[in-house]
N, C-alpha and C positions, 0 to 999 in steps of 0.2 A: 243538421248543424247550422245551415243558413237561416233556418227559421229561429233557432235559438239566438243567433247573433242579431238578427233583425229585432227580436223581441227584447233583448237585453243589451242593446248597443250602448245605451246611455250609461248603464252600470259598468260595462266593460271599458268604455272610454274614460269614465271617471276614475276607475281603479288604476288604469294605466297612467293617467295624468298624475294621480296622487303618488304613485310609485316613482315616476320621473322627478316630481317635485321633491320628494323626500331624499332622493339620491343627490339632487342639486344642493339641498339644504345641508346635507352631511358634508359635502365637498366644501361648501362655503364656510361652514363651521370650522373645519380643519384648517383652511387657509387663514381665517380670522385668528384662531388660536396660535398658529405659527407666527403670524405678523405680531401679535401681542407679545409673545415670548421673545421674538427677535428684537423688538423695540425696547423691551425691558432689559435685555442683555446689553444692548448698545448704551442705554442710559447708565446701567451699572458700571460698564467699562469706563465711560466718560467721568463718572463721579470718582471712581477709584484712581484713575489717571490724574484727575485734578487734586485729589487728596495728596498723592505723593509729590506732585509739583509744588503745591502750596505749603506742605509740611517741610519740604526742603528749604523753601524761602523763609519759613517761620512767620509769614504774613500772607495776607490775601488782598486782592483788589476788590473794590466795591462791585465792579462789573463781574468779577469771578464769583463773588458771593451770591450775587443775584442769579447768575446762571446756575450755580449749584442748587440754590433753593428751588428754582423752577424745574430743574431736572429731577430733583428729589421728589417734589410734589407729584409729578407725573409717574415717576417710578413707583411710588406708593399706590397711586391710583390704579396702576397695572398689576398690583398685587406683590410688589417687591417685599423682600424680607427685612429683618432687623439688622442684618450684618452691615449694610450700608449706612444705617441710621447712626451707628457709632462713629463712622468716618465723617458724616455730615455734622454731627454734634461737635466733633473736634474742630472742624473747619470753621464753625460758627464762633468758636472761642478765640480764633486768631485775630491779631490786630489788623484792622483794615488800613492798608497803605496804598494810595494811588500814586503811580509813577509819574 
């Protein structure tokens, strides 16, 4: 057995290293996916909250519109769906009124 290990130690070391590396990559991928979905959910929530706020006012501030456009852009980059698009399109039609 010792002769086998001595003879093939590089292959064994490489195989072990690759196994550990793959486990780390899988863990990091899961964390990345969770962070991506979490940020997407937060952006969705903020856009929906803004929608109800500005819809009630029947107007929007320039700063509010800029924030919504930036949030929506990143929301779409993260794979957001079209449900929020309808809300953002409505917000873009509101009169811009700065207080």
